[in-house]
Backbone of each chain as nested JSON, in Angstrom:
{
  "chains": [
    {"id": "A", "residues": [
      {"number": 1, "name": "MET", "atoms": {"N": [1.025, -1.139, 0.388], "CA": [0.095, 0.113, 0.492], "C": [0.879, 1.528, 0.097]}},
      {"number": 2, "name": "GLU", "atoms": {"N": [0.722, 1.894, -0.527], "CA": [0.734, 3.15, -1.119], "C": [1.165, 4.428, 0.184]}},
      {"number": 3, "name": "LEU", "atoms": {"N": [1.631, 4.934, 0.953], "CA": [1.738, 6.166, 1.416], "C": [1.651, 7.565, 0.921]}},
      {"number": 4, "name": "ILE", "atoms": {"N": [0.37, 8.381, 1.496], "CA": [-0.145, 9.408, 1.427], "C": [0.687, 10.39, 2.232]}},
      {"number": 5, "name": "LEU", "atoms": {"N": [1.359, 11.74, 1.419], "CA": [2.189, 12.614, 2.38], "C": [1.691, 14.098, 1.708]}},
      {"number": 6, "name": "ASN", "atoms": {"N": [1.997, 15.03, 2.656], "CA": [1.377, 16.074, 2.372], "C": [2.344, 16.89, 3.394]}},
      {"number": 7, "name": "ASP", "atoms": {"N": [1.983, 18.343, 3.303], "CA": [2.73, 19.184, 3.664], "C": [2.831, 18.894, 5.403]}},
      {"number": 8, "name": "GLU", "atoms": {"N": [1.885, 18.447, 5.694], "CA": [1.806, 18.39, 7.456], "C": [2.63, 16.979, 7.786]}},
      {"number": 9, "name": "ASN", "atoms": {"N": [1.998, 15.952, 7.484], "CA": [3.079, 14.814, 7.814], "C": [4.308, 14.135, 6.872]}},
      {"number": 10, "name": "PHE", "atoms": {"N": [4.938, 15.014, 5.735], "CA": [5.821, 14.664, 5.521], "C": [7.082, 14.311, 6.704]}},
      {"number": 11, "name": "GLU", "atoms": {"N": [7.579, 15.632, 6.983], "CA": [8.959, 15.441, 7.627], "C": [8.767, 14.387, 8.945]}},
      {"number": 12, "name": "LYS", "atoms": {"N": [7.636, 14.13, 9.544], "CA": [7.684, 13.274, 10.698], "C": [7.572, 11.833, 10.162]}},
      {"number": 13, "name": "GLU", "atoms": {"N": [6.708, 11.432, 8.78], "CA": [6.755, 10.373, 8.129], "C": [8.297, 9.847, 7.446]}},
      {"number": 14, "name": "ILE", "atoms": {"N": [8.929, 10.815, 7.039], "CA": [10.272, 10.415, 6.319], "C": [11.033, 10.067, 7.637]}},
      {"number": 15, "name": "ALA", "atoms": {"N": [10.895, 11.047, 8.583], "CA": [11.973, 10.673, 9.438], "C": [11.943, 9.362, 10.723]}},
      {"number": 16, "name": "GLU", "atoms": {"N": [10.763, 9.168, 10.738], "CA": [10.738, 8.141, 11.686], "C": [10.153, 6.59, 10.459]}},
      {"number": 17, "name": "ALA", "atoms": {"N": [10.642, 6.576, 9.649], "CA": [10.528, 5.321, 8.333], "C": [11.149, 4.41, 8.762]}},
      {"number": 18, "name": "LYS", "atoms": {"N": [11.11, 2.889, 9.067], "CA": [11.888, 2.346, 9.243], "C": [12.74, 1.79, 8.034]}},
      {"number": 19, "name": "LEU", "atoms": {"N": [12.304, 1.845, 6.941], "CA": [12.752, 1.651, 5.502], "C": [13.287, 3.046, 4.606]}},
      {"number": 20, "name": "PRO", "atoms": {"N": [13.942, 2.931, 3.589], "CA": [13.848, 3.958, 2.537], "C": [12.304, 4.067, 1.828]}},
      {"number": 21, "name": "VAL", "atoms": {"N": [12.489, 5.05, 1.888], "CA": [10.98, 6.151, 1.385], "C": [11.471, 6.198, -0.209]}},
      {"number": 22, "name": "LEU", "atoms": {"N": [10.514, 5.979, -0.459], "CA": [10.776, 5.985, -2.451], "C": [9.452, 6.872, -2.422]}},
      {"number": 23, "name": "VAL", "atoms": {"N": [9.953, 8.691, -2.817], "CA": [8.537, 9.744, -3.029], "C": [8.118, 9.694, -4.103]}},
      {"number": 24, "name": "ASP", "atoms": {"N": [6.751, 9.851, -4.769], "CA": [6.158, 10.339, -6.007], "C": [5.96, 11.619, -5.992]}},
      {"number": 25, "name": "PHE", "atoms": {"N": [6.625, 12.631, -6.606], "CA": [5.65, 13.653, -6.531], "C": [5.062, 13.822, -7.845]}},
      {"number": 26, "name": "PHE", "atoms": {"N": [3.825, 14.085, -7.9], "CA": [3.135, 13.934, -9.38], "C": [1.543, 14.728, -8.943]}},
      {"number": 27, "name": "ALA", "atoms": {"N": [1.031, 15.137, -10.083], "CA": [0.069, 16.155, -10.111], "C": [-0.982, 15.337, -10.844]}},
      {"number": 28, "name": "VAL", "atoms": {"N": [-2.239, 14.931, -10.585], "CA": [-3.584, 14.642, -11.67], "C": [-3.426, 14.492, -12.572]}},
      {"number": 29, "name": "TRP", "atoms": {"N": [-3.587, 15.415, -13.219], "CA": [-3.584, 15.597, -14.698], "C": [-2.628, 15.5, -15.33]}},
      {"number": 30, "name": "CYS", "atoms": {"N": [-1.383, 15.06, -14.63], "CA": [0.035, 15.015, -15.397], "C": [0.287, 13.518, -16.264]}},
      {"number": 31, "name": "GLY", "atoms": {"N": [0.155, 14.017, -17.301], "CA": [0.367, 12.23, -18.105], "C": [1.737, 11.39, -18.087]}},
      {"number": 32, "name": "PRO", "atoms": {"N": [3.03, 11.791, -17.838], "CA": [3.625, 10.549, -17.504], "C": [3.719, 10.571, -15.998]}},
      {"number": 33, "name": "CYS", "atoms": {"N": [2.593, 11.408, -15.362], "CA": [2.905, 11.139, -13.816], "C": [1.568, 9.773, -13.53]}},
      {"number": 34, "name": "ASN", "atoms": {"N": [0.893, 9.738, -14.862], "CA": [-0.196, 8.522, -14.501], "C": [0.636, 7.737, -15.386]}},
      {"number": 35, "name": "ALA", "atoms": {"N": [1.354, 7.569, -16.152], "CA": [1.96, 6.543, -16.856], "C": [3.131, 5.535, -15.471]}},
      {"number": 36, "name": "LEU", "atoms": {"N": [3.517, 6.22, -14.858], "CA": [4.53, 6.143, -13.994], "C": [3.667, 5.418, -12.968]}},
      {"number": 37, "name": "ALA", "atoms": {"N": [2.655, 6.011, -12.316], "CA": [1.706, 5.234, -11.001], "C": [2.219, 4.131, -10.898]}},
      {"number": 38, "name": "PRO", "atoms": {"N": [1.341, 3.3, -12.132], "CA": [1.446, 1.935, -12.16], "C": [2.685, 1.242, -12.274]}},
      {"number": 39, "name": "ILE", "atoms": {"N": [3.425, 1.582, -12.388], "CA": [4.841, 1.554, -12.514], "C": [5.624, 0.796, -11.396]}},
      {"number": 40, "name": "LEU", "atoms": {"N": [5.096, 2.339, -10.84], "CA": [5.532, 2.498, -9.149], "C": [4.872, 1.294, -8.123]}},
      {"number": 41, "name": "GLU", "atoms": {"N": [3.486, 1.46, -8.334], "CA": [2.684, 0.366, -7.564], "C": [3.609, -1.381, -7.978]}},
      {"number": 42, "name": "GLN", "atoms": {"N": [3.669, -1.725, -8.894], "CA": [4.586, -2.718, -9.46], "C": [5.679, -2.674, -8.434]}},
      {"number": 43, "name": "VAL", "atoms": {"N": [6.547, -1.865, -8.213], "CA": [8.026, -1.856, -7.774], "C": [7.921, -1.814, -6.199]}},
      {"number": 44, "name": "ALA", "atoms": {"N": [6.422, -1.129, -5.672], "CA": [6.038, -1.316, -4.246], "C": [5.775, -3.023, -4.029]}},
      {"number": 45, "name": "LYS", "atoms": {"N": [5.157, -3.291, -4.323], "CA": [4.904, -4.997, -4.654], "C": [5.898, -5.92, -4.203]}},
      {"number": 46, "name": "GLU", "atoms": {"N": [6.968, -5.708, -5.46], "CA": [7.793, -6.397, -5.982], "C": [9.049, -6.115, -4.679]}},
      {"number": 47, "name": "MET", "atoms": {"N": [9.057, -4.952, -4.336], "CA": [10.1, -4.829, -3.006], "C": [9.194, -4.55, -1.417]}},
      {"number": 48, "name": "GLU", "atoms": {"N": [8.428, -4.542, -1.304], "CA": [7.534, -4.665, -0.083], "C": [8.447, -5.495, 0.723]}},
      {"number": 49, "name": "GLY", "atoms": {"N": [8.799, -4.973, 2.069], "CA": [9.778, -5.208, 3.242], "C": [11.163, -4.385, 2.563]}},
      {"number": 50, "name": "LYS", "atoms": {"N": [10.844, -4.065, 1.466], "CA": [12.811, -3.145, 1.384], "C": [12.519, -1.942, 0.981]}},
      {"number": 51, "name": "ILE", "atoms": {"N": [11.422, -1.548, 0.674], "CA": [11.422, 0.388, 1.034], "C": [9.981, 0.491, 0.934]}},
      {"number": 52, "name": "ILE", "atoms": {"N": [9.348, 1.516, 0.85], "CA": [7.895, 2.134, 1.497], "C": [7.92, 3.133, 0.304]}},
      {"number": 53, "name": "VAL", "atoms": {"N": [7.082, 3.071, -0.6], "CA": [6.958, 3.955, -1.248], "C": [4.922, 4.866, -1.288]}},
      {"number": 54, "name": "ALA", "atoms": {"N": [5.782, 6.192, -1.541], "CA": [4.688, 7.24, -1.121], "C": [4.457, 7.718, -2.044]}},
      {"number": 55, "name": "LYS", "atoms": {"N": [3.233, 8.843, -1.911], "CA": [2.723, 10.177, -3.071], "C": [2.872, 11.472, -2.051]}},
      {"number": 56, "name": "VAL", "atoms": {"N": [2.925, 12.652, -3.353], "CA": [2.908, 13.582, -2.853], "C": [2.449, 14.227, -4.425]}},
      {"number": 57, "name": "ASN", "atoms": {"N": [0.386, 14.625, -3.825], "CA": [0.217, 15.583, -4.882], "C": [1.16, 17.037, -4.682]}},
      {"number": 58, "name": "VAL", "atoms": {"N": [1.73, 17.829, -6.015], "CA": [2.344, 18.71, -5.665], "C": [1.484, 20.099, -5.683]}},
      {"number": 59, "name": "ASP", "atoms": {"N": [-0.029, 19.597, -6.36], "CA": [-0.764, 20.906, -6.214], "C": [-1.431, 21.261, -4.922]}},
      {"number": 60, "name": "GLU", "atoms": {"N": [-1.521, 20.409, -4.505], "CA": [-1.813, 20.447, -3.122], "C": [-0.812, 20.63, -1.8]}},
      {"number": 61, "name": "ASN", "atoms": {"N": [0.33, 20.276, -2.236], "CA": [0.98, 20.3, -1.025], "C": [2.658, 20.845, -1.547]}},
      {"number": 62, "name": "PRO", "atoms": {"N": [2.581, 22.56, -1.426], "CA": [3.313, 23.648, -2.285], "C": [4.399, 23.595, -1.497]}},
      {"number": 63, "name": "GLN", "atoms": {"N": [4.229, 23.439, -0.165], "CA": [5.171, 24.081, 1.037], "C": [6.556, 22.407, 0.598]}},
      {"number": 64, "name": "VAL", "atoms": {"N": [6.028, 21.437, 0.435], "CA": [7.288, 20.419, 0.801], "C": [7.461, 20.185, -0.643]}},
      {"number": 65, "name": "SER", "atoms": {"N": [6.688, 20.451, -1.828], "CA": [7.286, 20.413, -3.187], "C": [8.069, 21.681, -3.73]}},
      {"number": 66, "name": "GLN", "atoms": {"N": [8.247, 22.471, -2.865], "CA": [9.207, 23.968, -2.81], "C": [10.249, 23.433, -2.432]}},
      {"number": 67, "name": "LYS", "atoms": {"N": [10.127, 23.152, -1.423], "CA": [11.665, 22.634, -0.214], "C": [11.906, 21.78, -0.755]}},
      {"number": 68, "name": "PHE", "atoms": {"N": [11.709, 20.331, -1.679], "CA": [12.402, 19.579, -2.921], "C": [12.704, 20.333, -4.09]}},
      {"number": 69, "name": "ARG", "atoms": {"N": [12.475, 21.324, -4.309], "CA": [13.094, 22.454, -5.516], "C": [11.888, 21.515, -6.432]}},
      {"number": 70, "name": "ILE", "atoms": {"N": [10.638, 20.708, -6.432], "CA": [10.222, 20.133, -7.7], "C": [10.038, 21.281, -8.471]}},
      {"number": 71, "name": "GLU", "atoms": {"N": [10.518, 20.634, -9.805], "CA": [10.091, 22.189, -10.93], "C": [9.297, 20.997, -12.078]}},
      {"number": 72, "name": "LYS", "atoms": {"N": [9.92, 20.048, -12.379], "CA": [8.844, 18.728, -13.238], "C": [8.645, 17.906, -12.606]}},
      {"number": 73, "name": "ILE", "atoms": {"N": [7.567, 17.139, -13.169], "CA": [7.116, 16.121, -12.295], "C": [6.187, 14.99, -13.713]}},
      {"number": 74, "name": "PRO", "atoms": {"N": [6.158, 13.554, -13.503], "CA": [7.103, 12.751, -12.034], "C": [8.016, 13.517, -11.681]}},
      {"number": 75, "name": "ALA", "atoms": {"N": [8.204, 13.724, -10.609], "CA": [9.885, 13.455, -9.683], "C": [9.577, 12.185, -8.348]}},
      {"number": 76, "name": "VAL", "atoms": {"N": [11.217, 11.531, -8.899], "CA": [10.919, 10.881, -7.65], "C": [12.143, 10.727, -6.902]}},
      {"number": 77, "name": "ILE", "atoms": {"N": [12.379, 10.852, -5.583], "CA": [13.257, 11.073, -4.726], "C": [13.212, 9.848, -3.754]}},
      {"number": 78, "name": "LEU", "atoms": {"N": [14.473, 8.926, -3.563], "CA": [14.238, 8.132, -2.652], "C": [14.828, 8.745, -1.461]}},
      {"number": 79, "name": "PHE", "atoms": {"N": [14.209, 8.507, 0.087], "CA": [14.894, 9.324, 0.824], "C": [15.187, 7.74, 1.654]}},
      {"number": 80, "name": "LYS", "atoms": {"N": [16.535, 8.205, 2.602], "CA": [17.082, 7.097, 2.882], "C": [17.411, 7.71, 4.377]}},
      {"number": 81, "name": "GLN", "atoms": {"N": [17.376, 7.129, 5.819], "CA": [17.262, 7.783, 7.135], "C": [16.852, 9.404, 6.928]}},
      {"number": 82, "name": "GLY", "atoms": {"N": [15.856, 9.254, 6.535], "CA": [15.231, 10.718, 6.41], "C": [16.411, 11.815, 5.728]}},
      {"number": 83, "name": "ARG", "atoms": {"N": [17.193, 11.36, 4.78], "CA": [17.688, 12.559, 3.863], "C": [17.36, 11.823, 2.26]}},
      {"number": 84, "name": "PRO", "atoms": {"N": [17.222, 13.11, 1.461], "CA": [16.981, 12.764, 0.115], "C": [18.487, 11.779, -0.491]}},
      {"number": 85, "name": "GLU", "atoms": {"N": [18.469, 10.802, -0.8], "CA": [19.563, 10.299, -1.244], "C": [19.618, 10.366, -2.642]}},
      {"number": 86, "name": "SER", "atoms": {"N": [18.862, 10.054, -3.511], "CA": [18.752, 10.33, -5.02], "C": [17.535, 10.338, -5.747]}},
      {"number": 87, "name": "SER", "atoms": {"N": [17.467, 11.091, -7.333], "CA": [16.106, 11.185, -7.503], "C": [16.504, 11.051, -9.201]}},
      {"number": 88, "name": "PHE", "atoms": {"N": [15.031, 11.218, -10.066], "CA": [15.184, 11.367, -11.178], "C": [13.772, 11.549, -11.727]}},
      {"number": 89, "name": "ILE", "atoms": {"N": [13.761, 12.267, -12.814], "CA": [12.559, 12.771, -13.506], "C": [11.772, 12.205, -14.245]}},
      {"number": 90, "name": "GLY", "atoms": {"N": [10.912, 12.033, -14.571], "CA": [10.44, 11.502, -15.809], "C": [9.53, 10.38, -15.478]}},
      {"number": 91, "name": "LEU", "atoms": {"N": [9.517, 9.321, -16.899], "CA": [8.748, 8.081, -17.128], "C": [9.931, 7.016, -16.768]}},
      {"number": 92, "name": "SER", "atoms": {"N": [10.261, 5.774, -16.209], "CA": [10.986, 5.013, -16.12], "C": [10.816, 3.853, -16.503]}},
      {"number": 93, "name": "SER", "atoms": {"N": [11.172, 2.338, -16.859], "CA": [10.644, 1.021, -16.263], "C": [10.862, 0.884, -14.886]}},
      {"number": 94, "name": "ALA", "atoms": {"N": [10.015, -0.494, -14.885], "CA": [10.36, -0.567, -13.265], "C": [11.198, -1.385, -13.232]}},
      {"number": 95, "name": "GLU", "atoms": {"N": [11.941, -2.124, -14.086], "CA": [13.543, -3.103, -14.056], "C": [14.31, -2.017, -13.856]}},
      {"number": 96, "name": "SER", "atoms": {"N": [14.167, -0.546, -14.48], "CA": [15.402, 0.421, -14.241], "C": [15.245, 0.773, -12.954]}},
      {"number": 97, "name": "ILE", "atoms": {"N": [13.957, 1.129, -12.476], "CA": [13.931, 2.331, -10.949], "C": [14.427, 0.696, -9.565]}},
      {"number": 98, "name": "LYS", "atoms": {"N": [14.074, -0.763, -10.474], "CA": [14.17, -1.255, -9.368], "C": [15.857, -1.599, -9.08]}},
      {"number": 99, "name": "SER", "atoms": {"N": [16.485, -1.498, -9.887], "CA": [17.887, -1.314, -10.396], "C": [18.582, -0.17, -9.824]}},
      {"number": 100, "name": "TRP", "atoms": {"N": [17.68, 0.722, -9.941], "CA": [18.404, 1.998, -9.164], "C": [18.278, 2.232, -7.381]}},
      {"number": 101, "name": "ILE", "atoms": {"N": [17.264, 1.383, -7.084], "CA": [16.831, 1.087, -6.039], "C": [17.859, 0.339, -5.415]}},
      {"number": 102, "name": "LYS", "atoms": {"N": [18.278, -0.578, -5.458], "CA": [19.109, -1.519, -5.342], "C": [20.257, -1.202, -5.183]}},
      {"number": 103, "name": "ASN", "atoms": {"N": [20.608, -0.178, -5.913], "CA": [22.388, 0.643, -6.014], "C": [22.189, 1.46, -4.973]}},
      {"number": 104, "name": "LEU", "atoms": {"N": [20.739, 1.929, -4.253], "CA": [21.328, 2.748, -3.346], "C": [20.704, 2.308, -1.714]}},
      {"number": 105, "name": "ILE", "atoms": {"N": [20.184, 1.62, -1.757], "CA": [19.542, 0.865, -0.145], "C": [20.674, -0.089, 0.139]}}
    ]},
    {"id": "B", "residues": [
      {"number": 1, "name": "MET", "atoms": {"N": [5.972, 34.758, -38.582], "CA": [4.986, 33.073, -38.429], "C": [4.961, 32.206, -37.458]}},
      {"number": 2, "name": "ASP", "atoms": {"N": [4.234, 31.849, -36.801], "CA": [4.225, 30.369, -35.796], "C": [4.484, 29.225, -36.481]}},
      {"number": 3, "name": "LYS", "atoms": {"N": [5.241, 28.682, -35.543], "CA": [5.897, 27.009, -36.405], "C": [4.809, 26.224, -35.883]}},
      {"number": 4, "name": "LYS", "atoms": {"N": [5.304, 25.353, -36.371], "CA": [4.391, 24.229, -36.737], "C": [4.276, 23.35, -35.695]}},
      {"number": 5, "name": "LEU", "atoms": {"N": [3.134, 23.04, -34.797], "CA": [3.418, 21.873, -33.758], "C": [2.927, 20.745, -34.168]}},
      {"number": 6, "name": "ASN", "atoms": {"N": [3.287, 19.656, -33.665], "CA": [2.667, 18.137, -34.064], "C": [2.223, 17.516, -32.675]}},
      {"number": 7, "name": "LEU", "atoms": {"N": [0.684, 17.457, -32.457], "CA": [0.048, 16.527, -31.477], "C": [0.72, 15.231, -31.475]}},
      {"number": 8, "name": "ASN", "atoms": {"N": [0.951, 15.046, -30.148], "CA": [0.798, 13.783, -30.095], "C": [-0.565, 12.63, -30.756]}},
      {"number": 9, "name": "PRO", "atoms": {"N": [-0.258, 11.562, -31.39], "CA": [-0.974, 10.772, -32.293], "C": [-1.938, 10.216, -31.204]}},
      {"number": 10, "name": "ASP", "atoms": {"N": [-1.19, 9.865, -30.093], "CA": [-2.146, 9.307, -28.811], "C": [-3.243, 9.787, -28.264]}},
      {"number": 11, "name": "LYS", "atoms": {"N": [-4.378, 9.838, -28.748], "CA": [-5.328, 10.694, -28.762], "C": [-5.823, 10.904, -26.557]}},
      {"number": 12, "name": "LYS", "atoms": {"N": [-5.632, 9.684, -26.024], "CA": [-5.183, 9.286, -24.606], "C": [-4.616, 10.028, -24.016]}},
      {"number": 13, "name": "VAL", "atoms": {"N": [-3.604, 10.387, -24.507], "CA": [-2.671, 11.412, -24.146], "C": [-2.553, 13.066, -23.961]}},
      {"number": 14, "name": "VAL", "atoms": {"N": [-3.618, 13.126, -24.829], "CA": [-3.689, 14.61, -25.27], "C": [-4.989, 15.046, -24.465]}},
      {"number": 15, "name": "GLU", "atoms": {"N": [-5.881, 14.166, -24.338], "CA": [-6.741, 14.485, -23.826], "C": [-6.738, 14.441, -22.103]}},
      {"number": 16, "name": "GLU", "atoms": {"N": [-6.117, 14.092, -21.786], "CA": [-5.471, 13.878, -20.157], "C": [-4.537, 15.162, -20.058]}},
      {"number": 17, "name": "ILE", "atoms": {"N": [-3.349, 15.728, -21.091], "CA": [-2.885, 16.915, -20.558], "C": [-3.767, 17.791, -21.397]}},
      {"number": 18, "name": "MET", "atoms": {"N": [-4.816, 18.255, -21.832], "CA": [-5.293, 18.945, -22.425], "C": [-6.132, 19.442, -21.082]}},
      {"number": 19, "name": "ARG", "atoms": {"N": [-6.892, 18.402, -20.32], "CA": [-7.417, 18.726, -18.785], "C": [-6.735, 19.155, -17.833]}},
      {"number": 20, "name": "GLY", "atoms": {"N": [-5.343, 18.416, -18.187], "CA": [-4.503, 19.354, -17.234], "C": [-4.545, 20.871, -17.439]}},
      {"number": 21, "name": "LEU", "atoms": {"N": [-4.149, 21.215, -18.299], "CA": [-4.04, 22.368, -18.977], "C": [-5.362, 23.618, -19.061]}},
      {"number": 22, "name": "LEU", "atoms": {"N": [-6.468, 22.437, -19.017], "CA": [-7.831, 23.623, -18.521], "C": [-7.611, 23.443, -17.011]}},
      {"number": 23, "name": "MET", "atoms": {"N": [-7.636, 22.512, -16.148], "CA": [-7.635, 23.16, -14.961], "C": [-6.267, 24.041, -14.516]}},
      {"number": 24, "name": "ASN", "atoms": {"N": [-5.939, 23.742, -15.068], "CA": [-4.804, 24.929, -14.685], "C": [-5.106, 26.716, -14.493]}},
      {"number": 25, "name": "GLU", "atoms": {"N": [-5.802, 26.188, -15.853], "CA": [-6.444, 27.708, -16.366], "C": [-7.511, 28.152, -15.223]}},
      {"number": 26, "name": "LYS", "atoms": {"N": [-8.343, 27.048, -15.182], "CA": [-9.226, 26.945, -13.865], "C": [-8.848, 27.858, -12.379]}},
      {"number": 27, "name": "LYS", "atoms": {"N": [-7.508, 27.472, -12.651], "CA": [-6.886, 27.47, -10.848], "C": [-6.058, 28.668, -11.187]}},
      {"number": 28, "name": "TYR", "atoms": {"N": [-4.971, 28.853, -12.349], "CA": [-3.961, 30.029, -12.13], "C": [-4.341, 31.28, -13.035]}},
      {"number": 29, "name": "GLY", "atoms": {"N": [-5.183, 30.625, -14.258], "CA": [-5.241, 31.462, -15.089], "C": [-4.987, 31.63, -16.407]}},
      {"number": 30, "name": "LYS", "atoms": {"N": [-4.078, 30.619, -16.354], "CA": [-3.217, 30.286, -17.482], "C": [-2.835, 28.904, -17.836]}},
      {"number": 31, "name": "ARG", "atoms": {"N": [-2.807, 28.702, -19.244], "CA": [-2.434, 27.254, -19.1], "C": [-1.089, 26.731, -18.998]}},
      {"number": 32, "name": "TYR", "atoms": {"N": [-0.619, 26.507, -17.959], "CA": [0.537, 26.123, -17.607], "C": [0.783, 24.539, -17.807]}},
      {"number": 33, "name": "CYS", "atoms": {"N": [1.814, 23.98, -18.364], "CA": [1.877, 22.883, -18.433], "C": [1.36, 22.056, -17.409]}},
      {"number": 34, "name": "PRO", "atoms": {"N": [0.642, 20.839, -17.56], "CA": [0.509, 19.92, -15.986], "C": [1.728, 19.09, -15.529]}},
      {"number": 35, "name": "CYS", "atoms": {"N": [2.596, 19.226, -16.041], "CA": [3.833, 18.388, -15.979], "C": [5.317, 19.392, -15.152]}},
      {"number": 36, "name": "ARG", "atoms": {"N": [5.075, 20.51, -14.837], "CA": [5.3, 21.376, -14.356], "C": [4.795, 22.119, -12.989]}},
      {"number": 37, "name": "ARG", "atoms": {"N": [5.851, 22.376, -11.866], "CA": [4.955, 22.861, -10.868], "C": [4.67, 24.323, -10.999]}},
      {"number": 38, "name": "VAL", "atoms": {"N": [3.91, 24.812, -11.032], "CA": [3.695, 26.105, -10.655], "C": [4.225, 26.721, -9.254]}},
      {"number": 39, "name": "THR", "atoms": {"N": [5.034, 27.513, -9.552], "CA": [5.562, 28.074, -7.99], "C": [4.954, 29.282, -7.707]}},
      {"number": 40, "name": "GLY", "atoms": {"N": [4.449, 29.913, -8.119], "CA": [3.816, 31.523, -7.245], "C": [4.753, 32.77, -8.303]}},
      {"number": 41, "name": "ASP", "atoms": {"N": [5.865, 32.23, -8.818], "CA": [7.132, 33.499, -9.034], "C": [6.262, 33.494, -10.527]}},
      {"number": 42, "name": "ALA", "atoms": {"N": [5.753, 34.339, -11.075], "CA": [5.363, 35.379, -12.126], "C": [6.48, 34.853, -13.383]}},
      {"number": 43, "name": "LYS", "atoms": {"N": [7.545, 35.177, -13.323], "CA": [8.556, 35.702, -14.178], "C": [9.091, 34.324, -14.733]}},
      {"number": 44, "name": "GLU", "atoms": {"N": [9.187, 32.926, -13.853], "CA": [9.675, 31.634, -13.728], "C": [8.38, 31.084, -14.424]}},
      {"number": 45, "name": "ASP", "atoms": {"N": [7.176, 31.167, -13.751], "CA": [5.653, 30.553, -14.324], "C": [5.406, 30.969, -15.483]}},
      {"number": 46, "name": "ALA", "atoms": {"N": [6.24, 32.157, -15.815], "CA": [5.455, 32.205, -17.453], "C": [6.142, 31.505, -18.249]}},
      {"number": 47, "name": "LYS", "atoms": {"N": [7.241, 30.79, -18.44], "CA": [8.193, 29.722, -18.932], "C": [6.825, 28.333, -19.212]}},
      {"number": 48, "name": "LYS", "atoms": {"N": [6.592, 28.234, -18.488], "CA": [5.542, 27.144, -18.054], "C": [4.164, 26.852, -19.053]}},
      {"number": 49, "name": "ILE", "atoms": {"N": [4.275, 28.273, -19.588], "CA": [2.342, 28.2, -20.283], "C": [2.796, 27.464, -21.825]}},
      {"number": 50, "name": "CYS", "atoms": {"N": [1.859, 26.167, -21.971], "CA": [2.307, 25.168, -23.259], "C": [1.558, 26.255, -24.325]}},
      {"number": 51, "name": "PRO", "atoms": {"N": [2.5, 26.194, -25.345], "CA": [3.739, 25.467, -25.425], "C": [4.812, 26.316, -24.842]}},
      {"number": 52, "name": "CYS", "atoms": {"N": [5.446, 25.183, -23.86], "CA": [6.408, 26.055, -22.95], "C": [7.977, 26.268, -23.434]}},
      {"number": 53, "name": "PHE", "atoms": {"N": [8.462, 26.934, -22.513], "CA": [9.879, 27.952, -23.106], "C": [11.055, 26.439, -23.82]}},
      {"number": 54, "name": "TRP", "atoms": {"N": [10.781, 25.428, -23.029], "CA": [11.662, 24.158, -23.518], "C": [11.201, 23.645, -24.63]}},
      {"number": 55, "name": "HIS", "atoms": {"N": [9.747, 23.289, -24.976], "CA": [9.361, 22.492, -25.779], "C": [10.097, 21.788, -27.205]}},
      {"number": 56, "name": "GLU", "atoms": {"N": [11.029, 23.054, -27.287], "CA": [11.292, 23.205, -29.064], "C": [12.83, 22.11, -28.882]}},
      {"number": 57, "name": "GLU", "atoms": {"N": [13.631, 22.429, -27.473], "CA": [14.378, 21.595, -27.512], "C": [14.23, 20.214, -26.776]}},
      {"number": 58, "name": "GLU", "atoms": {"N": [13.116, 20.239, -26.384], "CA": [12.912, 18.969, -25.896], "C": [12.176, 18.223, -27.287]}},
      {"number": 59, "name": "ILE", "atoms": {"N": [11.659, 18.57, -28.064], "CA": [11.019, 17.501, -29.519], "C": [12.107, 17.347, -29.937]}},
      {"number": 60, "name": "ALA", "atoms": {"N": [13.188, 18.343, -29.929], "CA": [14.37, 18.128, -31.013], "C": [15.18, 17.075, -30.46]}},
      {"number": 61, "name": "ARG", "atoms": {"N": [15.725, 16.986, -28.784], "CA": [16.136, 15.622, -27.916], "C": [15.612, 14.525, -28.245]}},
      {"number": 62, "name": "ASP", "atoms": {"N": [14.374, 14.599, -27.829], "CA": [13.523, 13.675, -26.84], "C": [12.436, 12.854, -28.014]}},
      {"number": 63, "name": "GLY", "atoms": {"N": [12.093, 13.708, -29.039], "CA": [11.221, 13.53, -29.819], "C": [9.74, 13.79, -29.692]}},
      {"number": 64, "name": "LYS", "atoms": {"N": [9.553, 14.515, -28.054], "CA": [8.761, 14.972, -27.505], "C": [8.988, 15.637, -26.513]}},
      {"number": 65, "name": "CYS", "atoms": {"N": [8.209, 16.924, -26.501], "CA": [7.982, 17.921, -25.063], "C": [8.03, 16.589, -23.777]}},
      {"number": 66, "name": "PHE", "atoms": {"N": [8.766, 17.598, -22.965], "CA": [8.332, 16.703, -21.358], "C": [6.952, 16.203, -21.306]}},
      {"number": 67, "name": "CYS", "atoms": {"N": [6.191, 16.793, -21.72], "CA": [5.058, 16.325, -21.104], "C": [4.017, 15.378, -21.688]}},
      {"number": 68, "name": "GLY", "atoms": {"N": [4.662, 15.138, -23.281], "CA": [4.338, 14.022, -24.357], "C": [2.833, 14.908, -25.182]}},
      {"number": 69, "name": "LEU", "atoms": {"N": [2.547, 16.065, -25.026], "CA": [1.558, 16.808, -25.632], "C": [2.102, 17.045, -27.117]}},
      {"number": 70, "name": "TYR", "atoms": {"N": [3.472, 17.508, -27.818], "CA": [3.969, 17.717, -28.641], "C": [4.673, 16.834, -29.047]}},
      {"number": 71, "name": "VAL", "atoms": {"N": [5.138, 15.992, -30.188], "CA": [5.969, 15.223, -31.238], "C": [6.747, 15.793, -32.005]}},
      {"number": 72, "name": "LYS", "atoms": {"N": [7.439, 15.057, -32.604], "CA": [8.471, 15.883, -33.909], "C": [7.434, 15.17, -34.669]}}
    ]}
  ]
}
């Protein structure tokens, strides 16, 4: 199950997470975001117990989006021990994302 | 003379992005690209009005703009 983050709960959830957190910054009417969403769901299922997959709607959460300088979406950031470890922008395949994560965790 | 832009032949993609543009027009008063965050900085955000400041280089480089509305 994906974790829904917002301006209010973001810092606490990221800081207290027991696993690395993959955060998908998205918007509802962004085509590439909607194409990436099911791919990240697949990654979340296949990597259950290794990472947490979370989402932030940038339109509804300007503070956290501004903090991490989100310009283009989808933007995906992997947080490890509460800190941003690495990121990518745009559409990617499940295999590439899994390989990227495995190199980071 | 305006340059000719080619819409993505995938109607679903076009419809989705058009909805995003119209939502942004309703929300912000301008048709900002739905794949770029509107920051509130008028000068910066002006570059994100579709077709955006970057669309030509993205189409030339990637075959489509970042959001996928326009293709080569």
